[in-house]
C-alpha positions in Angstrom: 89.4 29.6 26.4 86.1 29.0 28.5 85.8 25.7 30.4 82.4 24.0 30.4 81.0 23.8 34.2 81.6 20.5 35.7 77.6 20.0 36.6 76.7 20.9 32.7 79.4 18.2 31.6 77.4 16.0 33.9 74.2 16.8 32.6 75.3 16.3 28.9 76.0 12.3 30.4 72.4 12.4 32.1 70.7 13.7 29.1 72.2 10.9 27.2 71.5 8.4 29.7 67.8 9.5 30.3 67.3 9.3 26.4 68.3 6.1 26.0 66.3 5.0 29.0 63.3 6.5 28.8 62.9 6.7 24.5 61.6 3.1 24.0 58.9 3.7 26.7 57.8 7.3 25.5 57.7 6.3 21.8 55.5 3.4 23.1 53.1 5.3 24.2 52.8 7.7 21.4 53.0 5.4 18.4 52.1 2.0 19.5 49.4 2.0 22.4 47.0 3.8 20.8 43.6 2.2 22.7 42.4 4.7 25.7 42.7 1.7 28.1 46.5 1.1 27.9 47.6 4.9 28.1 46.1 8.5 28.2 48.7 9.8 25.3 46.1 8.8 22.5 43.2 10.5 24.4 44.9 13.7 24.6 46.3 13.6 21.1 42.3 13.7 20.3 41.7 16.4 22.1 44.6 18.1 20.6 43.0 17.5 17.2 39.8 18.6 18.2 41.3 21.9 19.9 43.3 22.7 16.8 39.8 22.2 14.3 37.3 23.7 16.9 38.8 25.6 19.2 38.7 25.6 23.1 34.8 24.5 22.6 35.7 21.5 20.8 36.9 19.7 24.1 35.1 18.9 27.2 35.4 22.0 30.0 37.3 19.7 32.8 40.0 19.1 30.0 40.2 22.5 28.7 40.8 23.1 32.5 44.2 21.8 32.5 44.9 21.9 28.8 48.6 22.8 28.7 49.4 19.5 27.4 46.8 19.6 24.3 47.6 23.5 23.7 51.8 22.4 23.3 50.8 19.6 21.0 48.9 22.2 18.6 52.0 24.5 18.9 54.6 22.0 18.1 52.1 20.5 15.5 51.8 24.2 13.8 55.3 25.2 14.3 57.4 22.5 12.9 54.8 20.3 11.0 55.0 17.6 13.1 52.2 14.8 13.6 50.7 14.6 16.8 52.5 11.3 17.6 55.8 12.8 17.1 55.0 16.1 19.1 53.9 14.1 21.6 56.5 11.9 21.9 59.3 15.3 21.8 57.1 16.8 24.9 57.5 13.6 26.9 60.9 13.0 26.5 61.3 17.3 26.8 59.7 16.7 30.2 61.6 13.6 31.2 65.1 15.7 30.4 63.9 19.0 32.3 62.9 16.9 35.2 66.4 15.3 35.2 68.2 19.0 34.6 66.2 20.0 37.7 67.3 16.7 39.8 70.9 17.6 39.1 71.2 21.1 40.0 69.1 20.4 43.3 71.6 17.7 44.1 74.7 18.8 42.6 75.7 20.8 46.0 76.2 17.7 48.0 77.1 15.3 45.3 79.9 17.7 44.7 80.5 18.0 48.6 80.5 14.4 48.9 83.1 13.8 45.9 80.2 11.2 44.3 81.9 9.4 41.2 80.0 10.6 37.8 78.5 6.7 37.7 77.2 6.7 41.1 75.3 10.1 40.2 74.0 8.9 37.4 72.5 6.0 39.4 71.3 8.1 41.9 69.4 10.5 39.3 68.2 7.4 37.5 67.0 5.3 40.4 64.8 8.5 41.6 63.6 8.8 38.2 62.3 4.9 37.7 61.4 4.3 41.2 58.1 2.4 41.9 56.3 0.6 44.7 57.7 -2.7 46.0 54.6 -4.6 44.5 55.7 -8.3 46.0 51.6 -8.8 45.7 51.9 -9.1 42.1 52.2 -13.0 42.2 48.8 -12.8 44.3 46.6 -10.1 42.5 48.5 -9.9 38.9 48.6 -6.0 39.6 51.6 -4.0 39.7 50.0 -0.4 39.5 46.5 -0.3 41.1 46.2 -0.5 44.7 49.6 1.1 45.1 50.3 4.7 45.2 52.5 5.3 42.2 56.0 6.9 42.0 56.8 6.8 38.7 54.3 5.9 35.9 54.1 6.0 32.4 50.9 6.6 30.7 49.8 9.7 31.8 51.3 12.7 29.5 50.1 15.8 31.9 51.8 13.9 34.8 55.2 13.9 32.9 54.6 17.7 32.2 53.6 18.1 35.9 56.7 16.8 37.6 59.5 19.3 37.0 56.8 22.2 38.0 56.1 20.1 41.2 59.6 20.0 41.9 60.6 23.3 41.5 57.5 24.4 43.5 58.7 22.2 46.4 62.1 23.7 46.1 60.1 27.1 46.2 57.9 26.3 48.8 60.6 25.2 51.9 62.7 28.4 51.1 59.9 29.8 52.5 61.0 28.4 55.8 64.8 29.2 55.6 66.3 32.7 56.0 69.9 32.2 55.1 69.6 33.5 52.3 65.9 34.6 52.1 64.0 34.5 49.1 64.5 37.8 46.8 61.5 39.3 44.8 62.5 37.8 41.8 62.2 34.3 43.5 59.2 34.9 44.7 58.0 35.9 41.0 59.4 32.8 39.8 57.3 30.6 42.4 54.3 32.7 41.4 54.6 31.9 38.0 55.8 27.8 38.2 52.5 27.7 40.9 50.4 29.3 38.3 51.7 27.4 35.3 52.0 23.4 37.5 48.8 24.0 38.7 47.4 24.8 35.4 49.0 21.8 33.6 47.4 19.4 36.5 46.3 20.7 40.0 47.1 17.7 41.7 50.3 18.6 43.6 48.9 22.3 44.2 45.9 21.1 46.0 48.2 19.2 48.3 51.2 21.8 48.8 49.0 24.6 49.9 47.2 23.3 52.7 50.6 21.7 53.6 52.1 25.1 53.4 49.1 26.9 55.7 49.8 24.0 58.3 53.5 24.3 58.5 53.5 27.9 58.3 50.5 28.3 61.1 52.9 25.9 63.4 56.3 28.0 62.8 54.3 31.4 63.4 53.0 29.8 67.0 56.4 29.3 67.8 57.7 32.4 66.7 60.0 30.8 64.0 60.8 32.3 60.6 58.4 32.3 57.9 58.5 34.0 54.6 54.9 35.2 54.4 55.3 37.3 51.5 56.6 34.1 49.5 53.9 31.6 50.7 51.1 34.5 49.9 52.6 35.6 46.6 54.6 32.7 45.3 51.9 30.1 46.1 48.8 31.2 48.0 47.2 33.6 45.4 48.2 32.2 41.8 47.6 28.7 43.4 44.0 29.9 44.6 42.8 32.0 41.4 44.1 29.2 39.1 42.1 26.5 41.4 38.7 28.5 41.7 38.7 29.0 37.8 39.4 25.0 37.3 36.6 24.2 39.7 34.0 26.3 38.0 35.0 25.5 34.6 35.0 21.5 35.2 32.0 21.0 37.8 29.7 24.5 36.9 30.1 24.7 33.0 28.8 21.4 32.0 27.4 18.3 33.9 30.7 16.2 35.0 29.2 15.8 38.8 31.2 17.1 41.6 33.4 16.3 44.3 32.7 14.1 47.1 33.9 12.7 50.1 34.3 8.9 49.3 36.5 6.9 52.0 38.5 4.0 49.9 35.7 3.8 47.0 38.2 4.2 44.4 41.2 2.6 45.5 39.2 -0.4 46.8 37.2 -0.5 43.5 40.8 -1.6 41.8 42.3 -3.8 44.1 42.2 -5.0 47.8 45.2 -5.6 50.1 45.5 -1.5 50.3 47.0 -1.3 54.0 49.9 -3.8 52.7 50.2 -1.8 49.3 50.6 1.6 51.1 53.2 0.6 53.5 54.9 -1.2 50.1 54.3 2.2 48.2 56.3 4.2 50.9 58.8 1.7 52.4 61.9 3.8 51.9 60.6 7.3 52.9 58.7 5.9 55.8 62.0 4.1 57.0 64.0 7.4 56.9 61.1 8.6 59.3 61.4 5.8 61.6 65.3 5.7 62.1 66.1 9.0 61.7 62.7 10.8 63.4 64.5 13.6 65.5 66.9 14.5 62.5 63.6 14.6 60.1 61.4 16.3 62.2 63.7 19.1 62.5 64.0 19.3 59.0 61.8 21.9 57.3 62.1 20.2 53.5 61.3 16.8 55.2 58.3 18.3 57.2 56.8 20.0 54.0 57.8 17.0 52.1 55.5 14.7 54.3 52.9 17.2 54.9 52.2 17.5 51.2 52.3 13.5 51.0 49.9 13.0 54.1 47.2 15.5 52.0 48.0 13.5 48.8 46.9 10.1 50.5 44.0 11.9 51.9 43.1 12.8 48.1 43.9 9.5 47.5 42.1 7.5 49.7 39.1 9.7 50.8 38.0 12.0 48.0 36.4 11.3 44.1 34.6 12.9 41.4 31.1 11.9 41.5 29.1 11.7 37.8 30.3 9.8 34.9 34.0 9.9 35.7 34.0 8.4 39.1 36.1 5.9 38.5 38.8 7.3 36.6 40.4 8.3 39.6 41.8 11.5 39.2 43.0 12.4 42.7 44.8 9.6 43.1 47.4 11.7 41.2 48.0 13.4 44.3 49.2 10.7 46.0 51.6 9.9 43.2 53.1 13.0 42.6 53.6 13.9 46.6 55.5 10.7 46.9 57.7 11.1 44.4 58.2 14.4 45.6 58.9 12.7 49.4 60.8 9.8 48.2 63.3 12.2 46.2 63.6 14.7 49.4 64.3 11.3 51.5 67.0 10.4 49.0 68.6 13.7 49.2 68.3 13.8 52.8 70.1 10.2 53.5 72.8 11.4 51.0 73.6 14.8 53.1 73.5 12.9 56.4 74.9 9.4 55.5 76.3 8.5 57.6 77.0 10.7 60.5 73.0 9.8 61.7 72.7 6.6 61.9 74.6 3.3 62.9 76.1 1.2 59.8 73.1 -1.2 60.1 70.4 1.3 59.6 72.2 2.7 56.9 72.5 -0.6 55.1 68.8 -1.1 55.8 67.7 2.1 54.4 69.9 1.6 51.4 68.5 -1.8 50.7 65.1 0.0 50.8 66.0 2.6 48.3 67.1 0.1 46.3 63.9 -2.2 46.4 61.9 0.6 45.0 64.6 0.8 41.8 64.4 -2.9 41.5 60.9 -2.9 41.4 60.9 0.3 38.9 62.8 -1.6 36.7 60.5 -4.4 36.8 57.9 -1.9 36.3 59.3 -0.1 33.2 59.8 -3.5 31.2 56.3 -5.0 32.4 55.0 -1.4 30.7 57.2 -1.9 27.9 55.9 -5.5 27.1 52.6 -5.8 28.1 49.5 -3.9 26.6 48.0 -2.4 30.1 50.1 -0.5 32.8 48.1 -1.9 35.7 
């Protein structure tokens, strides 16, 4: 009789845990919070309804440019007869569960090597999936989200759908700098498909990983170190470039929706003060890992790529904005959020692989405390979103 792989048994429990944790919040956004101010779910349902009735011409060009969520809602509605609310809930939970599966498979080798008990595996995966900025300034300005760079948010369905693709993009990306073993052709094809779909879903991660890979690849080539150029070009460069060009022209040249401009701190300062402090509170754990394990971090291609992605994400978040009527929608801030999620997850994996051999016990304790603080405030933010009409 064929035995069930251990990782699959673990995922069954992960699946149940994530379903129990994330069903309530996604149910609220799909069924209860129906005004546009408190969630983006309802707006995307309206777009999906227009898409079903009138076709692509029924929704704004800037939405059509990344309309994967709308098309999926229509597909579920047509195939199963579900309402858009039910379809939205199912797709949100499916995105969460797919992200959990990818995280488990990514972490599994180190979890097995370290012989982590199942309960600790569940806590680690849930922790990286619920972590949030350490919003210590909430008593001052009553904001738990705005002004910080989020790690986890619940009000954007397109971000939920992007997460598993962004994580896969990142995994394929750093593999381009390791030749043991090198990427195979079918893996490059997979990377290209993931990059294409991820960019179409929401381009915020692709606009960060593309320059990050270019910078790191250039640095490695100057030092005559290994770079899988074929993987970078066909797995990332070409698919991302062509989708971004199509999205740019569709969004900014087919309608009067403005453009893109350099506006340092314009959007972030509009919604919140204390931006310097809030940035530090957003990145406390990965920044602590960088500071206390600097030599080991800069030798790890995965961590370098993760930090480069986040640096570009922060640049887009703090310095760029759309002009025109959508100027205060803050659409570039999603770049900071998704890249910080990747950096937080990668920093967690880095610590699991290397502790306790890299640092003194006191430093290990400090890093653990920083990680736990993000998780504690993530739990607080989860309940804040459950029991408050607004998310910020």
